[in-house]
C-alpha positions as CSV (number, residue, x, y, z in Angstrom):
1,M,-6.9,47.1,40.9
2,A,-9.0,44.6,39.2
3,M,-9.0,41.3,37.2
4,V,-9.9,42.1,33.7
5,N,-10.7,39.8,30.8
6,L,-9.8,41.4,27.4
7,T,-10.4,40.1,23.9
8,T,-8.8,41.7,20.9
9,P,-9.6,44.0,19.3
10,V,-9.9,46.1,22.4
11,R,-12.0,49.3,22.3
12,P,-10.1,52.6,23.1
13,E,-12.4,53.3,26.1
14,T,-11.6,49.9,27.5
15,I,-7.9,50.6,27.2
16,A,-8.4,54.0,28.8
17,S,-10.2,52.3,31.8
18,L,-7.3,50.1,32.7
19,V,-5.3,51.1,35.8
20,Q,-1.7,50.3,36.7
21,G,-1.7,47.1,38.7
22,D,-4.8,45.6,37.0
23,H,-4.4,41.9,36.2
24,V,-5.4,41.1,32.7
25,L,-6.2,37.8,30.9
26,L,-5.8,38.6,27.2
27,S,-7.4,36.6,24.5
28,G,-7.4,37.0,20.7
29,T,-4.8,38.0,18.1
30,I,-1.6,39.8,19.1
31,Y,1.7,40.4,17.2
32,T,5.3,40.0,18.2
33,A,8.3,42.2,17.4
34,R,11.8,42.6,18.9
35,D,14.7,44.9,18.1
36,A,15.4,43.9,14.5
37,A,11.7,44.1,13.5
38,H,11.3,47.5,15.2
39,K,14.3,48.8,13.3
40,R,12.7,47.7,10.0
41,F,9.3,49.2,11.0
42,I,10.9,52.6,11.7
43,E,12.9,52.5,8.5
44,L,9.6,52.0,6.6
45,I,7.9,54.8,8.6
46,E,10.7,57.2,7.8
47,Q,10.4,56.3,4.1
48,G,6.7,57.0,4.2
49,K,5.9,53.3,3.4
50,P,3.2,51.2,5.0
51,L,4.2,48.5,7.5
52,P,3.8,44.9,6.4
53,V,1.2,44.4,9.2
54,D,-1.5,46.7,10.4
55,L,-0.9,47.5,14.1
56,N,-3.7,49.9,14.6
57,G,-5.7,48.9,17.7
58,Q,-3.4,45.9,18.3
59,F,-1.2,44.5,21.1
60,L,2.5,44.0,20.3
61,Y,4.5,41.5,22.4
62,Y,8.2,41.8,22.8
63,T,9.2,38.1,22.4
64,G,11.3,35.9,20.2
65,P,9.6,32.5,20.6
66,A,11.5,29.3,20.6
67,P,10.7,26.7,17.9
68,A,7.8,24.4,18.6
69,K,8.5,20.9,19.7
70,P,6.6,18.2,17.8
71,G,2.9,18.4,18.6
72,E,3.1,21.9,20.1
73,V,2.0,25.3,18.6
74,I,5.1,27.2,19.8
75,G,8.0,26.8,22.1
76,S,8.9,29.1,25.1
77,A,7.6,32.6,24.5
78,G,8.7,34.7,27.4
79,P,9.0,38.5,27.3
80,T,12.3,40.2,26.3
81,T,13.6,43.4,28.1
82,S,11.4,46.2,26.9
83,S,14.0,49.0,27.3
84,R,15.8,47.7,24.2
85,M,12.8,49.0,22.2
86,D,12.6,52.4,23.9
87,R,14.4,54.2,21.1
88,Y,11.8,53.0,18.6
89,T,8.6,53.0,20.7
90,P,7.5,56.7,20.6
91,R,7.8,56.8,16.9
92,L,6.0,53.5,16.4
93,L,3.2,54.6,18.7
94,A,2.8,57.8,16.8
95,A,2.6,56.0,13.4
96,T,0.6,52.9,14.2
97,G,-2.2,53.4,16.7
98,L,-1.1,50.4,18.9
99,C,-3.3,50.1,21.9
100,G,-1.1,47.8,24.0
101,I,2.6,46.7,24.4
102,I,3.7,43.6,26.3
103,G,7.2,43.1,27.7
104,K,9.2,43.1,30.9
105,G,10.9,45.9,32.9
106,N,10.3,49.6,33.3
107,R,10.2,52.1,30.4
108,S,11.9,55.4,29.8
109,P,10.2,58.8,30.4
110,A,10.0,59.3,26.7
111,V,8.1,56.0,26.2
112,I,5.8,56.8,29.2
113,D,5.0,60.2,27.6
114,A,4.2,58.5,24.3
115,L,2.0,55.9,26.0
116,V,0.0,58.8,27.5
117,E,-0.1,60.8,24.3
118,H,-1.2,57.9,22.2
119,S,-3.6,56.2,24.7
120,C,-1.6,53.0,24.9
121,V,-1.0,50.7,27.8
122,Y,2.2,48.8,28.7
123,C,1.6,45.4,30.2
124,A,4.2,43.2,31.9
125,A,4.4,39.5,31.3
126,T,6.3,37.4,33.8
127,G,9.9,37.0,32.9
128,G,11.2,33.4,33.3
129,A,7.8,31.9,32.6
130,G,8.2,31.6,28.9
131,A,7.2,27.9,28.8
132,L,4.1,28.6,30.8
133,L,3.2,31.6,28.6
134,G,3.7,29.5,25.5
135,R,0.9,27.3,26.7
136,C,-1.5,30.2,26.4
137,I,-0.7,30.5,22.6
138,T,-3.1,28.5,20.6
139,R,-1.9,29.4,17.1
140,A,1.3,31.0,15.7
141,R,2.4,32.0,12.2
142,V,5.1,34.2,10.8
143,V,3.6,37.2,9.0
144,C,6.7,39.1,8.0
145,Y,10.5,39.2,8.3
146,E,10.9,35.5,8.2
147,D,14.6,36.0,7.6
148,L,15.0,37.2,11.2
149,G,14.2,33.7,12.6
150,A,13.0,34.0,16.2
151,E,12.8,37.8,15.7
152,A,10.4,37.5,12.8
153,V,7.0,39.1,13.3
154,F,4.5,36.5,14.4
155,E,0.8,36.6,14.6
156,L,-0.3,34.8,17.7
157,E,-3.7,33.7,18.9
158,V,-3.7,33.7,22.7
159,A,-6.2,32.5,25.3
160,D,-6.1,33.9,28.8
161,F,-2.6,35.2,28.4
162,P,-1.7,36.6,31.9
163,L,-0.5,40.2,32.2
164,I,-0.3,43.1,34.6
165,V,-0.9,46.6,33.5
166,A,2.5,48.2,34.3
167,I,1.9,51.7,32.8
168,D,-1.6,52.9,32.1
169,T,-2.8,55.6,29.7
170,K,-2.5,58.2,32.4
171,G,1.2,57.4,32.9
172,D,0.7,55.8,36.3
173,N,3.5,53.3,36.7
174,R,3.4,50.0,38.6
175,F,7.2,50.0,38.7
176,V,6.9,53.2,40.9
177,E,3.6,52.6,42.7
178,G,4.3,49.0,43.7
179,P,7.4,49.7,45.7
180,N,5.8,52.8,47.2
181,E,2.9,50.7,48.4
182,W,5.3,48.2,50.1
183,R,7.2,51.0,51.8
184,K,4.0,52.1,53.5
185,K,3.2,48.6,54.9
186,D,3.7,48.1,58.6
187,F,5.2,44.6,59.1
């Protein structure tokens, strides 16, 4: 496990070199999407239409940020439970070329298989730390689905956004390996 600084766009070989448990400080442009936006993305994919944003080689963050207070870029921007997107994720990965997904919690076997097949990493952001994560966002703008409010798709500029590689491109899973490592410790 290593500490890795990444700046988007991230090269495929760099994504492939990440290992579950690596700590990442992510900088650059990322996009947000939650349940409602995922549903709309999949509807467009099924209709053979292009998505309103190019996700190829991008990171997608499962968050619905709170409104910004005066003088701030954005409000709290913590991760939402990723399993809610599991029914959409394999199809979205196949159609878009995403290189990274950010959320919280473990993923289904179908999503893990899709991560491996499409060389995408799943990174965990710390749940309950939305206000602190919001401080790592230097710019935010809605790029589509404004009618969804907090669930609109935002383009975010982030600086040293802290993550942990939860599932790497080989399917190695921190949600499995972490507890296994602790069970082996002699206290």
